[in-house]
C-alpha positions as CSV (number, residue, x, y, z in Angstrom):
1,M,64.7,287.2,156.2
2,D,66.5,289.2,158.8
3,W,63.5,290.9,160.8
4,S,65.7,292.3,163.3
5,K,68.0,294.2,160.7
6,I,64.9,295.5,158.9
7,L,63.5,296.6,161.9
8,R,66.8,298.3,163.1
9,T,67.2,300.3,159.6
10,G,63.5,302.0,161.1
11,K,61.6,300.6,158.3
12,I,58.7,298.6,160.4
13,L,56.7,301.3,161.8
14,N,53.3,299.9,162.5
15,W,54.0,297.3,164.9
16,T,51.2,294.9,166.4
17,Q,51.1,292.8,169.6
18,F,51.1,289.9,167.0
19,D,54.5,291.0,165.0
20,I,56.2,291.5,168.0
21,I,55.4,288.3,169.9
22,K,55.7,285.8,167.0
23,D,57.7,287.5,164.3
24,F,60.5,289.2,166.3
25,N,61.2,286.4,169.2
26,I,61.1,289.0,171.7
27,P,61.5,287.6,175.3
28,V,57.9,288.5,176.4
29,Q,58.1,286.4,179.0
30,K,61.0,288.0,181.0
31,I,58.9,291.3,180.4
32,I,55.7,290.1,181.5
33,D,57.6,288.9,185.0
34,Q,58.5,292.4,185.5
35,I,56.1,294.5,183.8
36,K,55.5,297.0,186.3
37,N,59.0,297.9,186.3
38,Y,59.1,298.2,182.3
39,Q,56.0,300.1,182.3
40,N,57.8,302.7,184.4
41,L,61.2,302.1,183.2
42,E,61.6,306.2,182.4
43,N,59.3,307.1,185.4
44,D,62.0,308.6,187.9
45,S,59.7,308.9,190.8
46,Y,58.9,305.5,190.7
47,W,62.1,304.2,191.0
48,R,62.7,306.8,193.9
49,S,59.5,305.0,195.6
50,K,61.4,301.9,195.9
51,M,64.5,303.3,198.0
52,T,64.9,301.4,201.0
53,D,64.9,303.7,204.7
54,E,68.5,304.0,204.7
55,E,68.5,304.9,201.0
56,K,66.4,307.7,201.8
57,E,68.7,308.7,205.0
58,M,71.2,308.7,202.2
59,K,69.7,310.8,199.8
60,K,69.5,313.7,202.3
61,H,73.0,314.2,202.1
62,P,74.2,317.9,200.9
63,N,75.9,316.7,197.8
64,R,72.6,314.9,196.4
65,S,69.9,316.2,194.7
66,W,66.4,315.7,195.0
67,R,66.9,313.7,191.7
68,W,69.1,311.2,193.2
69,I,68.2,307.4,192.6
70,P,70.5,304.8,194.1
71,Q,72.8,303.2,192.2
72,R,71.5,299.9,193.4
73,L,68.3,300.7,191.5
74,E,70.0,302.4,188.6
75,N,71.5,299.1,187.9
76,Q,68.1,297.5,188.0
77,R,66.9,299.9,185.3
78,D,70.0,299.3,183.1
79,E,69.3,295.4,183.1
80,L,66.1,296.0,182.0
81,R,66.8,298.4,178.7
82,H,69.7,295.8,178.2
83,T,67.1,293.3,177.8
84,L,65.5,295.7,174.9
85,L,68.4,297.1,173.6
86,D,69.8,293.6,172.6
87,F,66.7,293.4,170.0
88,I,66.3,297.0,169.3
89,V,69.8,298.1,167.9
90,G,71.6,294.9,168.5
91,P,74.3,294.2,171.3
92,E,77.2,295.7,169.0
93,N,75.7,299.0,168.6
94,Y,75.5,300.2,172.3
95,K,77.3,300.4,175.4
96,K,76.0,298.7,178.7
97,S,76.5,301.3,180.7
98,G,75.1,304.8,181.0
99,F,77.6,307.4,179.4
100,H,80.2,307.2,177.0
101,W,82.4,310.6,176.7
102,G,84.1,311.6,173.4
103,N,83.0,308.3,171.4
104,P,81.1,308.1,168.0
105,C,77.7,307.1,168.0
106,L,77.9,303.5,168.0
107,N,75.1,302.9,166.1
108,C,74.7,305.9,163.5
109,G,78.5,306.6,163.7
110,S,78.0,310.4,164.5
111,S,81.4,312.3,165.4
112,F,81.2,313.3,169.3
113,E,84.0,315.6,168.3
114,I,81.7,317.4,165.3
115,E,78.7,317.5,168.0
116,M,81.2,319.4,170.5
117,E,81.9,321.9,168.0
118,A,78.3,322.9,167.1
119,M,78.0,322.7,170.8
120,I,80.7,325.5,171.3
121,L,79.4,327.6,168.1
122,F,75.5,327.4,169.8
123,K,77.0,328.6,173.5
124,N,79.4,331.3,171.5
125,T,76.3,332.6,170.1
126,L,74.5,332.8,173.5
127,T,77.2,334.5,174.8
128,E,77.6,337.0,171.7
129,E,73.8,337.7,172.2
130,L,73.3,337.5,175.9
131,G,76.7,338.7,177.5
132,D,77.3,334.4,179.0
133,E,75.6,331.2,177.5
134,Y,73.4,331.0,180.6
135,G,71.7,334.1,179.6
136,S,70.2,334.4,183.2
137,E,69.8,338.4,183.3
138,A,67.6,338.0,179.7
139,S,63.9,338.1,179.0
140,L,62.6,334.8,178.2
141,K,61.8,336.2,174.5
142,E,65.9,337.2,174.5
143,Y,67.0,334.2,175.4
144,T,64.6,332.1,173.0
145,A,65.8,334.5,170.2
146,A,69.5,333.9,171.0
147,K,69.0,329.9,171.1
148,E,67.0,329.9,167.7
149,K,70.0,331.9,166.2
150,G,72.4,329.8,167.5
151,L,70.3,326.7,166.0
152,L,70.4,328.5,162.4
153,L,74.2,329.3,162.9
154,V,74.7,325.1,163.6
155,L,72.6,324.1,160.8
156,D,74.2,326.2,158.0
157,E,77.6,325.2,159.5
158,F,77.2,322.0,160.3
159,G,74.1,320.7,158.5
160,P,71.0,319.2,159.6
161,Q,72.3,316.0,161.0
162,I,74.2,317.5,163.6
163,A,72.0,320.6,164.1
164,E,69.5,317.5,165.1
165,R,72.1,316.0,167.8
166,L,72.5,319.4,169.3
167,P,70.8,319.0,172.9
168,Y,68.7,322.3,172.3
169,A,65.8,321.5,174.9
170,T,68.7,321.1,177.6
171,F,70.0,324.4,177.2
172,Q,67.7,326.3,179.3
173,Q,68.4,329.5,181.3
174,G,71.1,329.0,183.9
175,Q,71.4,325.5,182.7
176,V,74.0,324.4,180.1
177,P,74.9,321.1,179.1
178,S,78.7,320.2,179.2
179,S,79.0,317.8,176.1
180,P,77.1,316.0,173.5
181,N,74.7,313.2,174.8
182,R,75.9,309.5,174.6
183,P,73.7,307.4,176.7
184,Y,74.7,304.0,176.2
185,G,77.2,304.9,173.6
186,M,74.4,306.2,171.3
187,C,74.2,309.8,170.2
188,G,71.0,311.7,171.3
189,V,68.8,311.1,168.3
190,C,69.6,307.4,168.3
191,Y,68.8,306.8,172.0
192,Q,65.4,308.6,171.6
193,D,64.6,306.2,169.2
194,A,65.8,303.4,171.4
195,L,63.3,304.6,173.5
196,K,60.3,305.1,171.8
197,Q,60.6,301.6,170.4
198,M,61.4,300.3,173.8
199,K,57.7,302.0,174.7
200,K,56.3,300.1,171.6
201,I,57.6,297.1,172.7
202,I,56.1,297.2,176.5
203,D,53.0,298.6,175.3
204,A,52.2,295.3,173.0
205,V,52.9,293.1,175.8
206,K,49.7,292.2,177.6
207,V,49.0,291.0,181.1
């Protein structure tokens, strides 16, 4: 039986430590060897704490925000994610770099162009309701209502699959995403699902 194929279709929901280690051939020792890094894989503060003194000075550059993490450390995180993504979605269903503009999702095939059309409709709705897509002068109640209206219009025009992939939470007053998410070549929904599966694996590894 092809366990990895079954897993990628989402039919295995309740993993146990025994399942992961024995049946799915996860490279457990590789995770154990860097368990702290894996446990903090999505913790930006943890990775910023690994900066050298030189990198801390580099961070002070006016073009860098407080969120900046050196590429050296981001590359290390990428390698850790690759170890897990190779198993979770399969090496053919993601790309080994952070963001791929314009491509359909490698995991589910969701169209970048259609997601972009949905975002344009959503932004236009914000502009019509608030005067501009940023809504900086609106009250929180007005901004929330405009977002909800935009989401309903996207749902009506494009259906639930595309509406689910709208980066709704990223739209905040004064902050507007420029394009659909494509982390590692996957749409936002597929990548968030992969993150959940990564955490299940990491949590199941006992040291």
